[in-house]
C-alpha positions in Angstrom: -37.7 -29.8 -12.1 -34.1 -31.1 -11.9 -31.6 -28.5 -12.9 -27.8 -28.9 -13.4 -25.6 -25.8 -13.1 -22.5 -26.4 -15.3 -19.8 -24.3 -13.7 -16.6 -25.5 -15.3 -14.8 -22.4 -16.3 -13.2 -21.3 -12.9 -13.6 -20.1 -9.4 -14.5 -16.5 -10.1 -17.1 -17.5 -12.7 -18.7 -20.0 -10.3 -18.9 -17.2 -7.7 -20.4 -14.7 -10.1 -23.3 -17.2 -10.7 -24.3 -17.2 -7.0 -26.7 -14.2 -7.2 -28.6 -16.0 -10.0 -28.5 -19.2 -8.1 -30.1 -17.7 -5.1 -32.9 -16.2 -7.2 -33.4 -19.5 -9.0 -33.9 -21.3 -5.7 -36.2 -18.5 -4.5 -38.4 -18.9 -7.5 -38.2 -22.7 -7.8 -38.2 -23.7 -4.1 -39.1 -27.4 -4.8 -36.6 -28.0 -7.6 -33.5 -30.1 -7.3 -30.5 -27.9 -8.2 -27.2 -29.6 -8.6 -23.8 -28.1 -9.7 -21.2 -29.7 -11.9 -17.7 -28.2 -11.2 -14.2 -29.0 -12.3 -12.0 -26.9 -9.9 -11.8 -27.7 -6.2 -12.1 -24.0 -5.4 -15.5 -23.9 -7.2 -16.6 -26.9 -5.2 -15.6 -25.1 -1.9 -17.6 -22.0 -3.0 -20.7 -24.1 -3.5 -20.2 -26.5 -0.6 -21.9 -24.2 2.0 -24.4 -22.7 -0.4 -28.0 -23.6 0.7 -29.4 -23.2 -2.9 -27.4 -26.3 -4.0 -28.7 -29.8 -3.4 -25.6 -31.7 -4.6 -22.1 -30.9 -6.0 -20.7 -33.1 -8.7 -16.9 -32.6 -8.9 -15.1 -34.0 -11.9 -11.7 -32.9 -13.4 -12.3 -33.3 -17.2 -8.8 -32.1 -18.0 -7.1 -34.6 -15.7 -9.3 -37.5 -16.5 -9.1 -37.3 -20.3 -11.6 -37.9 -23.1 -12.6 -41.5 -22.6 -13.2 -41.3 -18.8 -14.9 -38.0 -19.3 -17.3 -39.4 -21.9 -18.1 -42.4 -19.6 -18.8 -40.0 -16.7 -21.1 -37.8 -18.9 -23.1 -40.7 -20.1 -23.7 -41.6 -16.4 -25.4 -38.1 -16.1 -27.3 -38.4 -19.4 -31.0 -37.7 -19.3 -31.0 -37.2 -15.5 -31.8 -33.5 -15.7 -34.7 -31.5 -17.1 -32.6 -28.4 -17.6 -29.0 -27.2 -17.5 -27.4 -23.8 -17.4 -23.9 -23.2 -18.8 -22.6 -20.5 -16.4 -21.5 -17.4 -18.1 -18.8 -17.1 -19.4 -18.3 -20.5 -20.9 -17.4 -19.8 -24.5 -15.7 -23.1 -25.3 -16.9 -25.9 -27.5 -16.0 -28.4 -24.8 -18.5 -26.8 -22.3 -21.3 -26.8 -24.9 -20.6 -30.4 -25.9 -20.7 -31.4 -22.2 -24.1 -29.8 -21.9 -25.3 -31.4 -25.1 -24.1 -34.9 -24.1 -25.8 -34.6 -20.6 -28.9 -34.1 -22.6 -31.3 -31.9 -20.7 -34.3 -30.9 -22.7 -33.7 -27.3 -21.8 -30.1 -26.1 -22.2 -29.5 -22.4 -21.3 -26.4 -20.7 -22.6 -25.2 -17.3 -23.9 -25.1 -16.3 -27.5 -21.5 -15.0 -27.6 -20.6 -12.1 -29.8 -17.3 -13.7 -30.8 -16.7 -17.4 -31.8 -20.2 -18.5 -30.9 -20.7 -20.8 -33.9 -17.2 -22.3 -33.8 -17.6 -23.0 -30.1 -20.9 -24.9 -30.8 -23.1 -22.4 -29.0 -26.0 -23.6 -31.2 -26.1 -26.8 -29.1 -27.9 -24.8 -26.4 -31.6 -24.2 -27.1 -32.4 -21.3 -24.6 -30.2 -18.4 -25.4 -29.4 -15.0 -24.1 -27.4 -12.5 -26.2 -24.1 -11.5 -24.7 -23.8 -7.7 -23.9 -20.4 -6.1 -23.5 -21.9 -3.3 -21.4 -23.2 -5.5 -18.5 -21.7 -7.5 -15.7 -21.3 -11.3 -15.7 -23.7 -11.5 -12.8 -26.4 -9.8 -14.9 -26.0 -12.2 -17.8 -26.3 -15.1 -15.4 -29.5 -13.7 -14.0 -30.8 -13.3 -17.6 -30.0 -17.0 -18.3 -32.1 -18.0 -15.3 -34.9 -15.7 -16.4 -34.9 -17.2 -19.9 -35.0 -20.7 -18.4 -38.0 -20.2 -16.1 -39.8 -17.6 -18.3 -40.0 -15.0 -15.5 -38.3 -11.7 -14.7 -36.4 -12.0 -11.5 -35.7 -8.3 -11.0 -33.3 -8.4 -8.1 -29.5 -8.2 -8.4 -28.1 -9.7 -5.2 -24.6 -9.8 -3.8 -22.1 -12.6 -4.5 -22.4 -15.4 -1.9 -19.5 -17.2 -0.3 -20.4 -18.6 3.1 -17.8 -19.3 5.7 -18.3 -21.4 8.8 -18.0 -20.0 12.3 -15.2 -22.4 12.9 -13.2 -20.9 9.9 -14.0 -17.4 11.1 -12.6 -18.2 14.6 -9.6 -19.8 13.1 -8.9 -16.7 11.1 -9.0 -14.5 14.2 -6.6 -16.9 16.0 -4.3 -16.8 12.9 -3.9 -13.0 13.2 -3.2 -13.4 16.9 -0.5 -16.0 16.2 1.3 -13.6 13.8 1.0 -10.8 16.3 -1.5 -8.6 14.5 -3.5 -6.6 17.0 -7.2 -5.7 16.6 -6.5 -2.0 16.0 -3.8 -2.5 13.4 -4.3 -1.7 9.7 -4.3 -4.9 7.7 -4.0 -4.8 3.9 -4.3 -7.9 1.8 -2.4 -8.4 -1.5 -3.2 -10.9 -4.3 -0.3 -10.7 -6.8 -1.4 -13.7 -8.9 -4.1 -14.5 -11.4 -5.0 -17.4 -13.8 -2.2 -18.3 -16.2 -4.2 -20.2 -18.9 -4.4 -18.6 -22.4 -1.5 -16.2 -21.6 -3.6 -14.5 -18.8 -0.4 -14.3 -16.7 0.1 -11.0 -18.7 -2.8 -9.5 -16.6 -0.5 -9.5 -13.5 1.0 -6.3 -12.1 4.7 -6.8 -11.5 5.9 -8.3 -8.2 8.4 -5.5 -7.8 5.5 -2.9 -7.8 3.6 -4.9 -5.1 6.7 -4.9 -3.0 7.2 -1.1 -3.5 3.6 -0.5 -2.6 3.9 -2.5 0.6 7.0 -0.6 1.6 5.1 2.7 1.2 2.1 1.4 3.2 4.3 0.2 6.0 6.4 3.4 6.1 3.5 5.8 5.9 0.7 3.9 7.7 2.4 1.2 9.8 0.3 -1.3 7.7 0.5 -5.0 8.2 0.6 -6.8 4.8 -0.9 -10.2 4.1 0.1 -11.9 0.8 -2.6 -14.3 -0.6 -2.6 -16.8 -3.4 -3.0 -20.4 -4.2 -0.5 -23.2 -3.9 0.6 -22.6 -7.5 1.5 -19.0 -6.5 3.8 -19.9 -3.6 7.0 -18.9 -5.4 5.4 -15.6 -6.4 4.3 -14.8 -2.9 7.7 -15.7 -1.4 9.4 -13.5 -4.0 7.4 -10.4 -3.0 7.9 -11.2 0.7 11.7 -11.2 0.2 11.6 -8.0 -1.9 9.7 -6.2 0.9 12.1 -7.5 3.6 10.0 -6.5 6.6 8.6 -8.2 9.7 5.3 -6.4 9.0 4.6 -8.8 6.2 3.2 -12.4 6.2 2.6 -14.9 3.5 -0.7 -16.7 3.9 -0.4 -20.4 3.0 -4.0 -21.6 3.7 -5.0 -25.2 3.5 -8.2 -24.4 1.6 -9.9 -21.6 -0.3 -12.4 -21.2 2.5 -9.7 -20.9 5.1 -7.9 -18.3 2.9 -11.2 -16.3 2.5 -11.8 -16.3 6.3 -8.4 -14.7 6.7 -9.1 -12.3 3.9 -12.2 -11.2 5.7 -9.9 -9.7 8.4 -8.4 -7.3 6.0 -9.3 -3.6 5.9 -8.4 -3.2 2.2 -7.7 -5.8 -0.5 -5.3 -5.0 -3.4 -5.5 -7.4 -6.3 -5.1 -8.2 -9.9 -8.1 -9.1 -12.0 -8.5 -12.5 -10.5 -10.8 -14.9 -8.7 -9.5 -13.5 -5.4 -10.9 -10.1 -6.5 -14.4 -11.7 -6.7 -13.9 -13.5 -3.4 -13.0 -10.1 -1.8 -16.2 -8.6 -3.3 -18.2 -11.5 -1.9 -16.8 -10.8 1.5 -17.7 -7.1 1.3 -14.1 -5.9 1.5 -12.9 -2.6 0.2 -11.2 -3.6 -3.1 -8.5 -1.9 -5.1 -8.1 -3.7 -8.4 -5.6 -3.3 -11.2 -7.3 -4.0 -14.5 -5.6 -3.9 -17.8 -6.9 -5.7 -20.9 -10.2 -7.1 -19.5 -13.6 -5.5 -20.0 -14.3 -3.8 -16.7 -18.1 -4.0 -17.4 -17.8 -7.8 -17.2 -15.7 -8.2 -14.0 -15.6 -5.2 -11.8 -15.9 -6.1 -8.1 -19.7 -6.6 -7.7 -21.7 -4.7 -5.1 -18.8 -3.7 -2.8 -16.8 -0.5 -2.4 -14.0 -0.6 -4.9 -11.5 1.5 -6.8 -10.3 0.3 -10.3 -6.8 1.4 -11.2 -6.6 1.5 -15.0 -4.9 3.6 -17.7 -8.2 3.4 -19.8 -6.2 3.3 -23.0 -8.0 3.7 -26.4 -7.1 0.1 -27.2 -8.7 -1.3 -24.0 -10.5 -3.5 -23.4 -9.0 -5.9 -25.8 -9.9 -9.2 -24.0 -13.4 -10.5 -24.5 -14.8 -14.0 -24.0 -13.5 -16.4 -26.6 -11.0 -19.3 -26.8 -8.4 -16.9 -28.2 -5.3 -16.5 -25.9 -4.6 -13.0 -24.6 -2.4 -11.0 -27.0 -1.3 -7.4 -27.4 -1.2 -5.7 -30.7 0.6 -2.5 -29.5 3.9 -1.6 -31.2 5.2 0.7 -28.5 4.9 -1.2 -25.1 3.4 -4.7 -25.0 0.6 -4.9 -22.4 1.1 -1.2 -21.7 -2.3 -1.2 -19.9 -0.8 -3.1 -17.0 2.9 -2.4 -17.4 2.6 1.3 -17.0 0.3 1.3 -14.0 2.5 3.0 -11.4 2.9 2.4 -7.7 1.7 5.9 -7.0 -1.5 5.4 -8.9 -2.4 2.3 -6.8 -1.2 3.9 -3.6 -3.5 6.9 -4.2 -6.5 4.5 -4.6 -5.6 2.6 -1.4 -5.2 5.8 0.6 -8.9 6.6 -0.1 -9.8 3.7 2.2 -7.4 4.4 5.0 
């Protein structure tokens, strides 16, 4: 069987499919399993994954409609089955799957906007469940495709080469971090599409948290984020104003992950970096506001979720709708009123 994994929705979503991918390979050892990705970070996550035969990297947004159609027709009828990685509740993703034209097309039945997003174009369906993790829905998609219970729920998988691991150790030496020092990673960013920038904890609070950790625990702080978050990282660095802090400007996601692996604790917004930290087995402290924690909590790693657990939360579920807040007192109160002391108390549990 030739299977195409359609993982177009982002880095974290591609990573949360890796347990299902490993089980798929285990149960179909002779199948050809390829992955179609749009983001370079997703390509990196899959590049060292032994369950993948080939990675197809194409940026549909950058290339536009005509080039994208030509590319898709090149893939048409080449696969027996395809799986739209959960979540992928957009009509574009379902159209891509349909045009590629595998006889078996697996995808979730979304509880919101399924019909308007052309979910019916998939013919093997698994009902979305707000009470379970993304990883579990992806496993159910694979079970439905091959008609067999897989049973296991494995860890996320992000493999890092020995060369990258050694480079990360050398990086810490270059910035004068000793082996016995406490190293705490920060990720102050997150995706910005569909107004998701509102999920971010304020940079000023990250800076205040860093000052407390440096003062009370002599912690070394590493600030992580992608190239698009460079200004944000530098802002927090300046606000902290300490030689105990370094901004990590890695050349690749894999290089960044190798350095993350050296951290004792990782403090993060609800982001792809949170899932990378979980894949690396780090102790994670995550600030989660409007998102359903059942969907995206750090998977199979020690973690603390810092949340106000408001009556109106969660208010973000998987649909094309941008993130909005209907509160009349404080907009995005769920993230705005998470205090430094709340996060500090959670971090201290791991020190």
